N, C-alpha and C positions, 0 to 999 in steps of 0.2 A: 417571405418577409426579409427586408434589408438587414444584413448582419454586420452593419458598420458600427462605428463608435457612437458615443452619445447615448441619448435616452429616447424612449418612445412616448408620445402624448397618448391620451386616452382614445384619440381617434386613430392611433396606429401610425402616426407621422413621426419619422425620426428627426430628432434635433441633433445636428452635428456639432462638433467642437470647432473652435477657431482654427486649429491646425489642419482640419480637413478641407478648408477652403483652398489650400495650395494644390491639393490633388485635383479638385474640380477645375481650377484655373488651367492646369496643364492639359487635361482632357478637352476642355472647352476650346483652348487655343488651337489644338490640332484639328478639331472639327471645323473651326472657323477658317483655318489656313487651307484645308482641303477644299472648302466651298469657295474660297478666294481663287484658288488655282483653276478650278473647273470653269470659271467664268469665260476665259479666253477660248474655250473649246465648245461653247454653245453657239451654234450658227446653223442657218438653213443647210440641209444636206447631211448634217451630223446625225448619227444614230444614238438612241438612248443607251444601247448596249455598249457602245464605245465610251461614252461618258462614264458608265459604271466600271468598265475595265480600267480606265485611268484612275478612278477613285480607289479601286481595289489595290492597284499597284502603289499608289502614293501612301495609303495608310500603312501598308506593309513596310515600305521603304523608311518610314519615319519611326518604325518600331512599335506602332500601335496595332490594335486588333479591331476588326470590324465586329460590332455587336450584333449586326443583323444576319451575317452569314451563319446559317445553321439555326437561327432563331425560328422555332416552330416550323422548320423545314424550308425557310426562306433561303435563297441561294445567292443573294447579291449584297454588295456593300452599300447600296443606296436604294432609295425609292425615288422614282422619277415620274411625276404626275403632270401630264400635259393637258392644257386647255380645260375641258370639263371633268377631268379626273381630279377628285377632291384630295385623295391621299392614297398611299400604298401602291402607286403605279409601279409595275414590274419592268425593269430595263430589258431591252431586247432589240429586235431589228427595226423598230419604228424609226422612220426618218423624220427629222424636224423640218417643218415648212416655214417659209417666211411669214411672220406674224404670229407664230405659236408663242404661248407663254408656258412656262414650266416651273414646277417646284422640285428642288433637289434636296433630299433629306438624308443626312448622314449621322450615324452614331458610332463613336469610336471608344475604345477602352485603352486607357493609359495608366499603367501601374495599378490596375484594379478599379479605377474611377471612370465613370461614363460621361462623355460629352455628346450632347444631342442637339442638333440645330438643323434648320432648313431655311431656305430663302428662295425668292423668285428670280427667274432669268427670262430674257426675251431673245427669241431667235429672229433676227432681222428687225424690221419696223413693225411694231404692233399697233392695232387700232386704238383710238383714243379711249374707248370704253374699257379696254384691257389695261391701259396705262392707269386709268382712274381706279380700277379694281385693285391693282397692285399697290397704289398709293394708299388707298383706304385700309387695306389689310395690314400694311406696314404700320400705319399710324394707330390702328386698333391694337396691335401688339404692344406698341410703346405706351398706349394709354393704360393697358393692363399692367405693364411693368411699373408705371407711375403709381399705381394703387398698392404696390407691395411695400408694406412697412409694418413693423410690430404693432399689434393691436387692431389692425384692419382684419377683414375676413376674406376668405376665398370668394364669397359672394360679391364683395366689393370689386375684386378683379373681374369677375364675369360681367358685372353690371357696367363697369367702365368700358369694356369691349363691346358689349351688346348695344348700349345706348349710343356709342359713337357710330357703329356700323349702321344701325337703323336710322340714324339721322341722315345718313348718306343714301338712304333708300336701297340698301343692300341687306343681305341676310347672313346670320351666323349659323354655321352648321352645328347641330345639337348632337349628332351621332358619334362624335369623336372628341377627345379632350386631352389636355395636358396631364402630366403625371409626376409623381415623385421619382427621384433617381439619386444616385450616389455611387454605392458599390454594387448596385443592381440596376438593370435596365428600367424596370417599372416597379414602383412601390406606391403606397398611399402618399398623398391624396390624389383623387381624380380632380383635375383643375378644369372646371367648366368655363366656357367662354361666354356664358350668359348667366343671369342670376339677379338676385335682389340684394341691395346693400345690407350689410349687417348680418347676413346669413352664412352658414357654414362654419368650419373650424376657424379659430383665430390664428393669424400669422404670428410666428415666434422667430426670434433670431436663431439662425442655424438650420432652418428648413431649406432643402434643395428641391427644386421642381422645374418642370418645363411649362412655358406658356406658348401655345401654338395655334392661334385662331385660324380657322378656315372660313373664308367669306365667299359667298356666291353672289353673282349679279342677279340671279333669279331667286327662286324659292330655296329654303334650307334643306329640303329632303334629299337624301342620298340613297343609293342602293349599291350592294357589293356584287361584283360580277362572278361568273362561274369559277374563276380561278381562286376564289375565296380570299383574295387580297385587295384587288383593285376596287376602290370606291369611287363612284361617279355621281354627278348631280342627276336627279330624276328628270328634271326638265331640260337637261343638256346645256344649261347656262354655264358660262365660264366660272371657274373657281380659282382662288389664290390662297396661299398660306405663308406665314412667316413663323419661325420658332426660335426661341432662345432658351437656354438653361440658365437659371438664376439661383442665387442664394439670398436669404433674408439677412440683412445686417441691422445694426442698431439704428442706422440712418434711413434705410430703405432697402434697395435691391442692388446686389452686385451681379452684373451680367457676365457669365463665364464664357460665352460663345461669341463675343464681339469679333468683328472682322479685323484681322491684323492689318489688312491693306485698305480698309475703308470701303469695301465692296459689298456691304450687306444689302444695299438697295440697288436695283438695276440702273438708277440714274448716275451711278459712278462712271458709266461709259460716256 
C-alpha cells in the first residue's frame, strides 16, 4: 500500500494533497525528457540493448533512479516492445529493421516520486497500417484523459478508450491495465482501458494514476512468453501503446509526463 500523504478512499485509492503535485511533476518531467532524448537514437540497425544502455546512463546522470531495475528481478531501465510485442519487451541484442514500430516504457524515481510514461517510435518508414495503429492508440489515450474529471468514474475512462478504438475496427488489450502511483510504483486502482460508463470508483481530486492503452490491429488476446515478461499478440498482429501519468484536478486532469520537446507522437519528425 502506498505510504504517501493524504487519505485513502474506501476502494484503497490514495487522495494526495495539493503540495504532492510538485513531486509528480518533477518525476514526470524526467521521464518525458528521457523519452524525448531517445527518439534520435531509434533507427534501422540500432539494437534495443543500446537504447536501454543510453536510458540507464541518462537517468543516473540526471540524479534519478530507475524504478524497473531490480523490480521483481528485472534488470533494465526500460521495456522495449517491437511490432507484435504488446508490452514488457526485454531490451537486448535485437536489431531494429526498417519499418519496425516500437514502444519504449520508462519509469523513474525523483525524490521518492514515480514518473511512468511510454510512447511509440518508428524505425525508418513504417507501413500505412502501422501509422494508423499508432495514431489511433495515441488518440485513444487522449480520449481517456479527456474523461478524467471529479465525479466521473474509472468506467468512463475505459469506455472512452474502448469505444473510440472499436470504431476504428481495432481492439483494446484486456490483459494489462493502468495503475495508481505516487510514492510507490503500483497502487490501487487498476485502470482498465475498457468498460461501461458510470461503473467503478468515482474520480476525486488528488488521485494519481497511469492511463496506458494497448491497441492491436487484430484480436485483443495476448500471451506471455517463457521469459515471464514479454507479452505478445496471440494472432501476431501489430500492437501499439501510449502512456501518461496523470493527476485529477478540480478542472480535469494534469498530465505529469508531457514531452518537454513536443516529441510524444512520432509525427514530430
